[in-house]
C-alpha positions, 0 to 999 in steps of 0.5 A, spaced: 500 500 499 503 506 498 502 512 503 499 518 501 502 523 504 510 521 502 509 515 496 512 509 500 511 503 499 507 499 504 506 493 506 499 490 504 494 490 510 499 496 515 495 500 518 501 506 519 506 508 513 513 505 516 518 510 512 513 517 515 508 515 520 502 517 517 495 513 518 494 508 512 486 506 515 482 507 509 487 509 503 486 503 498 489 507 493 494 513 493 489 520 493 492 526 492 494 531 498 489 536 498 489 539 504 494 544 507 497 538 512 498 533 506 502 539 502 507 542 508 508 534 510 509 531 504 515 536 502 521 533 502 528 536 507 531 539 501 526 544 502 529 546 508 536 547 505 540 545 511 546 548 511 553 544 511 554 540 518 560 542 522 564 536 523 570 534 528 573 527 528 572 522 534 579 524 537 578 532 538 578 534 545 570 536 548 573 542 549 576 545 543 568 541 539 565 545 545 569 552 542 568 550 534 560 550 537 560 556 540 564 559 534 559 558 529 554 558 533 551 550 531 547 546 537 551 540 534 558 537 531 557 530 526 563 525 528 566 522 523 571 518 521 573 518 514 568 522 512 562 517 514 559 519 521 559 515 527 556 520 532 553 526 532 555 531 540 549 536 541 549 542 546 545 537 549 550 532 550 555 538 552 549 540 559 548 533 561 553 529 560 559 534 559 558 539 564 562 539 571 567 535 568 574 536 566 572 537 559 581 538 556 581 530 559 576 528 554 575 527 547 568 529 543 568 520 543 566 519 551 560 524 550 557 523 543 551 519 541 554 513 536 550 511 531 545 516 530 538 515 526 539 518 521 535 521 514 536 523 506 536 529 503 529 527 499 525 523 506 519 528 507 518 532 513 513 528 515 518 523 517 522 527 520 517 531 525 516 523 525 523 521 527 523 527 533 518 525 536 518 518 536 526 519 539 525 525 543 531 529 538 532 535 537 538 534 531 538 527 526 543 528 521 542 527 512 546 523 510 547 520 503 551 514 502 553 514 509 557 522 509 554 527 512 550 532 507 547 536 513 542 536 520 535 537 520 533 541 526 526 541 531 528 548 530 529 548 522 522 544 522 518 549 525 521 556 522 519 552 515 512 550 518 511 557 521 513 561 514 509 556 510 504 559 514 505 567 511 
């Protein structure tokens, strides 16, 4: 059964889309997304225009990472090895996991979230919202062939939705 929101081809009989979480009940054939919500949530992450991500290696001292985040006014950094995503370190990690420790004695690998949930640039915004809500995430890396291309943030999604209302 094809999802009417993201057009993902689900197994026959599925009640919820495995890709974006949209309700499938009562939709035996694809239906055009005529409502405001359907049109908006069917947009892809490319429409958010995420800038290239800030990246660091896992052996980067965590105090250096935090300083880079402050300089770039970034909420997170993606941790890479040979241009492949291996983790994410966010402002929340800095506050919850690293606060009160001697930061010069630790590397970002000590506090990062390894193997984070990811999205593709052509995934629908609805999937990002779903993954953020279910996982409690505020940042999700966008990857292509294992390489980080950007980060979708809850703030980006909110601003995009708010702009679409005007």
